[in-house]
C-alpha positions in Angstrom: 12.9 21.9 80.7 14.5 24.3 78.2 17.2 23.3 75.7 19.6 25.8 77.5 19.3 24.0 80.8 19.7 20.6 79.1 22.9 21.8 77.5 24.6 22.5 80.8 23.6 19.0 82.0 24.8 17.3 78.9 28.2 19.1 78.9 28.5 18.0 82.5 27.5 14.4 81.7 30.2 14.3 78.9 32.9 15.8 81.1 32.0 13.4 83.9 32.2 10.4 81.6 35.7 11.4 80.5 36.8 11.9 84.1 35.4 8.5 85.0 37.3 6.9 82.2 40.5 8.5 83.3 39.9 7.5 86.9 39.4 3.9 85.8 42.7 3.6 83.9 42.3 5.4 80.6 45.2 7.4 79.4 42.9 9.6 77.4 39.2 9.7 76.6 36.6 11.6 74.5 32.9 11.6 74.8 30.2 12.7 72.2 26.6 13.2 73.1 23.8 13.9 70.6 20.2 14.6 71.1 17.5 15.7 68.7 14.0 15.5 67.3 13.4 14.5 63.7 10.2 14.8 61.6 9.5 13.5 58.1 6.3 13.3 56.1 5.8 11.8 52.6 2.8 12.7 50.5 2.0 10.7 47.3 -0.9 11.5 44.9 -2.4 14.0 47.4 -2.5 11.6 50.3 -0.2 11.3 53.3 1.7 8.1 52.8 4.1 8.1 55.8 4.7 10.2 58.9 7.5 9.9 61.3 8.3 11.8 64.4 11.2 10.6 66.6 13.4 11.9 69.4 16.7 10.4 70.2 19.6 10.8 72.6 22.8 8.9 72.7 26.3 9.1 74.2 29.5 7.5 73.0 32.9 7.3 74.5 36.3 6.4 73.0 39.1 5.6 75.5 42.8 5.1 75.0 44.8 2.9 77.2 48.3 3.7 75.9 48.0 3.2 72.2 45.0 0.9 72.4 41.5 2.3 71.7 38.1 1.1 72.8 34.7 2.5 72.1 31.2 2.1 73.4 27.9 3.9 73.3 24.5 4.0 75.1 21.2 5.7 74.9 20.9 5.4 78.7 22.3 8.7 80.0 21.7 7.9 83.7 24.8 7.6 85.9 24.5 3.8 85.7 24.2 3.8 82.0 27.3 6.1 81.6 29.3 3.9 84.1 28.4 0.8 82.0 29.4 2.5 78.8 32.8 3.6 80.2 33.6 0.1 81.5 32.6 -1.5 78.2 35.0 0.8 76.3 37.8 0.1 78.8 37.3 -3.7 78.4 37.5 -3.4 74.6 40.7 -1.3 74.8 42.4 -4.2 76.7 41.8 -6.6 73.8 42.6 -4.4 70.8 46.1 -4.1 69.3 48.5 -1.1 69.7 48.2 1.6 67.1 51.2 3.9 67.2 49.2 6.7 65.5 46.2 6.6 67.9 45.8 9.6 70.1 43.9 12.9 70.7 44.7 16.0 68.8 47.5 18.3 70.1 46.1 20.6 72.8 47.0 23.7 70.8 44.7 22.7 68.0 41.6 22.4 70.3 39.1 25.2 70.5 35.9 26.6 69.1 34.7 29.5 66.9 32.8 32.2 68.7 29.9 34.3 67.5 26.6 33.2 66.0 27.2 30.6 63.2 23.5 30.6 62.4 23.3 26.8 62.8 20.0 26.8 64.7 16.6 28.3 63.8 14.0 27.9 66.5 11.3 28.2 63.8 12.2 24.8 62.5 11.5 23.2 65.9 8.3 25.3 66.5 6.7 24.6 63.1 3.4 22.7 63.6 3.0 19.3 62.1 0.0 20.5 60.0 2.1 23.2 58.4 4.9 20.7 57.6 2.4 18.3 56.0 0.8 21.2 54.1 4.2 22.2 52.6 4.7 18.7 51.1 1.1 18.6 49.9 1.5 22.0 48.2 4.7 21.1 46.5 3.2 18.0 45.0 -0.1 19.7 44.1 1.7 22.5 42.2 3.7 19.9 40.3 0.6 17.7 39.4 -1.4 20.7 38.4 1.3 22.3 36.3 0.6 20.4 33.1 -1.8 17.6 32.0 1.1 15.4 31.0 2.2 15.2 34.6 0.0 12.2 35.6 1.8 10.7 38.5 4.1 11.3 41.3 6.8 9.4 43.3 5.9 11.7 46.2 6.8 14.9 48.0 8.4 15.0 51.3 9.2 17.5 54.1 11.7 16.6 56.7 13.3 18.5 59.6 15.7 18.1 62.5 16.5 20.1 65.6 19.1 19.0 68.0 22.4 19.4 69.9 25.9 18.0 69.8 28.1 17.9 72.8 31.8 16.9 73.0 34.3 16.6 75.8 37.8 15.2 76.0 40.5 14.6 78.6 42.6 17.5 77.4 40.1 19.9 79.0 37.9 20.5 76.0 34.1 20.8 76.5 31.8 22.3 74.0 28.3 22.0 72.5 26.2 23.6 69.8 22.6 23.4 68.5 21.7 22.7 64.9 18.5 22.6 62.8 17.7 21.7 59.2 14.7 21.3 57.0 14.2 20.0 53.5 11.4 19.8 50.9 11.4 17.7 47.7 9.0 16.5 45.0 9.4 13.9 42.3 6.7 14.1 39.5 6.2 11.7 36.7 5.2 12.8 33.2 3.7 10.8 30.3 3.4 11.5 26.7 2.7 8.7 24.2 5.0 5.9 25.1 7.4 8.2 27.0 7.3 8.2 30.8 9.9 10.3 32.6 10.6 11.5 36.2 12.7 14.1 37.7 12.8 16.0 41.0 13.7 19.2 42.7 14.6 19.8 46.3 15.5 22.6 48.7 17.3 22.3 52.0 18.4 24.9 54.6 19.3 25.3 58.2 16.6 28.0 58.6 13.0 27.8 57.6 13.0 31.2 55.9 15.8 30.1 53.6 13.9 27.1 52.3 12.5 27.7 48.7 8.7 27.9 48.7 6.6 24.8 48.1 5.2 26.5 45.0 8.7 27.0 43.6 9.9 23.5 44.4 6.8 22.0 42.7 7.1 24.2 39.6 10.9 23.5 39.1 10.3 19.8 39.5 7.5 19.9 36.9 9.5 21.9 34.4 12.5 19.6 34.8 10.3 16.5 34.4 8.6 17.8 31.2 11.8 18.6 29.4 12.9 15.0 29.7 9.9 13.6 27.7 10.6 11.7 24.5 14.4 11.4 24.9 16.7 10.2 22.2 19.9 8.2 22.4 23.0 10.2 21.5 25.5 8.7 19.0 28.7 7.5 20.6 31.3 10.4 20.3 33.6 12.6 22.2 32.1 16.0 23.0 31.9 18.8 25.6 30.0 18.0 28.7 28.3 20.6 31.0 27.5 19.5 34.5 24.7 21.5 36.1 25.3 22.3 39.8 23.4 19.3 41.0 25.5 16.8 39.0 28.7 18.9 39.4 28.3 18.4 43.1 28.5 14.6 42.7 31.7 15.1 40.7 33.0 17.1 43.5 32.1 14.4 45.9 34.5 12.1 44.0 37.2 14.7 44.3 36.6 14.9 48.1 37.2 11.1 48.3 40.5 11.7 46.5 41.8 14.4 48.9 40.5 12.6 52.0 43.5 11.8 54.3 42.3 8.2 54.8 42.6 7.5 51.1 45.9 9.3 50.9 47.8 7.3 53.6 46.4 4.0 52.2 47.7 5.0 48.8 44.1 4.6 47.6 43.9 8.0 45.8 45.2 9.2 42.5 46.3 12.4 44.4 48.7 10.6 46.8 52.1 12.3 46.8 50.9 15.2 44.7 51.0 18.1 47.2 52.3 21.2 45.6 51.8 19.8 42.1 49.5 21.2 39.4 46.5 18.8 39.2 43.8 20.9 37.6 43.0 23.8 35.3 44.0 27.4 36.4 40.3 28.2 36.8 39.9 25.6 39.6 40.2 26.7 43.3 38.6 24.3 45.7 38.0 25.4 49.3 36.8 23.5 52.4 35.4 26.1 54.8 33.5 25.1 58.0 33.3 28.7 59.2 30.7 30.1 56.8 27.6 31.0 58.8 24.3 29.2 58.1 25.6 26.3 56.0 25.4 22.5 56.4 29.1 21.9 56.7 29.6 24.7 59.3 30.4 24.0 63.0 32.3 25.7 65.8 34.6 22.7 66.2 35.1 19.4 64.5 34.2 16.0 66.0 37.6 15.8 67.9 37.2 19.3 69.4 39.6 21.0 66.9 38.7 24.6 66.0 36.9 24.7 62.6 38.8 26.4 59.8 39.0 27.3 56.1 41.4 25.2 54.1 42.4 25.9 50.5 42.6 22.5 49.0 43.4 23.4 45.3 44.5 26.9 44.4 44.5 27.9 40.7 44.9 24.2 39.8 47.7 23.5 42.4 47.0 20.9 45.1 47.7 22.7 48.4 46.3 20.5 51.1 44.6 17.2 51.9 41.7 17.1 54.4 42.7 15.5 57.6 41.7 14.5 61.2 44.2 14.0 63.9 44.8 10.3 63.0 45.4 10.8 59.3 47.5 13.9 59.9 49.8 11.8 62.2 50.0 9.0 59.6 51.1 11.6 57.0 53.3 13.7 59.2 51.0 16.7 58.7 48.7 18.8 60.9 44.9 18.2 61.2 42.7 20.5 59.1 39.8 20.1 61.5 37.9 17.7 59.3 37.2 15.0 61.9 33.8 13.5 61.5 32.1 10.7 63.5 28.7 9.5 64.8 28.4 9.1 68.5 31.0 6.4 68.8 34.2 4.9 67.3 37.2 6.4 65.7 36.7 9.7 63.8 36.7 9.6 60.0 37.3 12.6 57.7 34.3 14.6 56.5 33.7 17.8 54.6 33.2 21.3 56.0 31.6 23.3 53.2 33.6 21.7 50.4 33.2 23.7 47.2 34.6 25.0 43.9 35.0 28.7 44.0 32.5 30.3 41.7 33.6 31.8 38.4 32.3 34.9 36.6 30.2 33.4 33.8 26.5 32.6 34.1 25.2 29.1 33.3 23.5 30.6 30.2 26.8 32.1 29.0 28.6 28.8 29.4 25.8 27.0 27.5 25.9 29.5 24.7 29.6 28.9 24.2 29.2 25.2 23.5 28.4 24.3 19.8 27.8 20.6 20.4 27.7 18.6 23.6 25.8 17.2 26.6 24.2 19.1 29.4 24.0 16.5 32.3 21.0 16.7 34.6 21.3 13.3 36.2 24.1 10.8 37.0 23.0 7.2 37.5 25.3 4.9 39.5 29.1 4.9 38.8 31.5 7.7 39.6 35.3 7.8 39.9 37.6 5.1 41.0 39.7 7.1 43.6 42.8 4.9 43.1 43.1 5.3 39.3 40.9 8.3 38.7 38.9 6.4 36.0 35.5 7.9 35.8 32.3 6.4 34.3 28.6 7.0 35.0 25.2 6.5 33.5 23.7 9.8 32.6 20.7 11.6 31.3 20.2 15.2 30.2 19.8 17.5 27.2 21.7 17.6 24.0 23.3 21.0 23.1 23.3 22.2 19.5 24.7 25.7 18.7 24.7 27.0 22.2 21.1 25.9 23.0 19.3 22.9 24.6 18.0 21.0 21.6 16.4 17.7 22.9 16.5 15.3 25.8 18.8 12.3 25.8 18.9 9.3 28.1 20.5 5.8 28.4 24.0 7.1 27.8 27.3 6.6 29.6 29.9 9.3 30.1 33.5 8.4 30.7 36.9 9.9 31.3 39.7 10.0 33.9 39.5 12.5 36.8 43.2 13.3 36.3 42.5 14.7 32.8 38.9 15.9 33.6 40.3 18.3 36.2 42.6 19.8 33.6 39.8 19.9 31.0 37.4 22.0 33.1 37.3 25.0 30.8 34.6 27.0 32.4 33.3 27.5 36.0 29.9 29.1 36.5 28.9 31.9 38.8 25.9 29.9 40.2 27.4 28.4 43.4 24.6 27.4 45.8 24.8 25.2 48.9 22.1 22.6 49.4 24.5 20.4 51.4 28.1 20.3 52.7 29.5 19.7 49.1 28.6 22.3 46.4 29.7 23.2 42.9 28.7 25.8 40.3 28.1 24.7 36.7 31.2 23.1 35.2 32.1 22.7 31.5 34.6 19.9 30.6 36.1 20.3 27.2 35.7 16.7 26.2 34.5 13.4 27.5 33.5 10.1 25.9 29.8 9.8 25.5 28.5 6.3 24.7 25.1 6.0 23.3 23.9 4.1 20.3 
């Protein structure tokens, strides 16, 4: 049976489940169905260590009886399985309490983007297991053979997914789309004297052709690992900090938590009540865009059936919008931004589209050359921002900058600041924006942070 013929069936199953719920007393209902095949292999020291191939299929329904919600899910998509799921959700709705903000999105916000969003590449599904294993083996072999100081490995892995997501609700929305993804990573370990260090590199894409080659992934991982050997501890001081894209992306994840509508209505964000205010440097424009073809945060509609869109969150330092689903929008008296995100069941949360800082004009090398003394952060360890207060602290490792050049590796340090000030102190934004997930940032240079070392 082809995927195409399955899609018609699953859309029908979802629509029927919704109709059944309505017929059994639900005021409103929404049904999500997912199906997919995942594959993962891990190779360590040139041997296959683990291999997993799994297919899954599940349906979830959320019903509203007035202002009371109930949810249930099943992996049994037979008519009996669906009927059981519907009645279980209705039973739960009877015993939950009223929530005045519960409800489906307004009908006019429902819809889907048309055209090819490049979310599915059949080559991912067609790739033979031997080839997938070979890619992981090659990435690790290239890293191990790169330099005699690379004596060990925490492994290389290749993983892939190909599947479909279906959604229907009682406001007449029915839609589905296919997705694929693949990823390759390797984590070598280098040793020199008493120093033993690890690092990693990874590539991820929706299409096989967009994945970086195993040779490139292995080489980058090896280079990054070697440059960490024999680290020093930096003296405690205030200095400039450059976040490379990989660590800047984690910083941006903290910012996402602060503009998430759930945190805003709970007053659990330092950005509550700040719409229209200047909260960052002029150079900062942050956009959430679920419409960019081929990226991880792209989809034709969100997990409530609302048309995907592009939202400017921060424009030249001014906070323009929070990110919202129907529930958080209602709580705040605003409109949904199409950021509903959920598994197969339960109430929707808020998730990113492609949440990113708009790229600047300077290369990472130019930014580096402009810093006379500071820290180039290549790894953040634990920690992060407190979204209520904005206080930021994280363990870090990286390279010390002297006179615009990388001088020597540093480790076992902590960097600290407050997001409210850090956003204003971002002096430079790199031109090197790349998406390896749904949150992405170019290189960022923050004027000053507290670096705690010796």
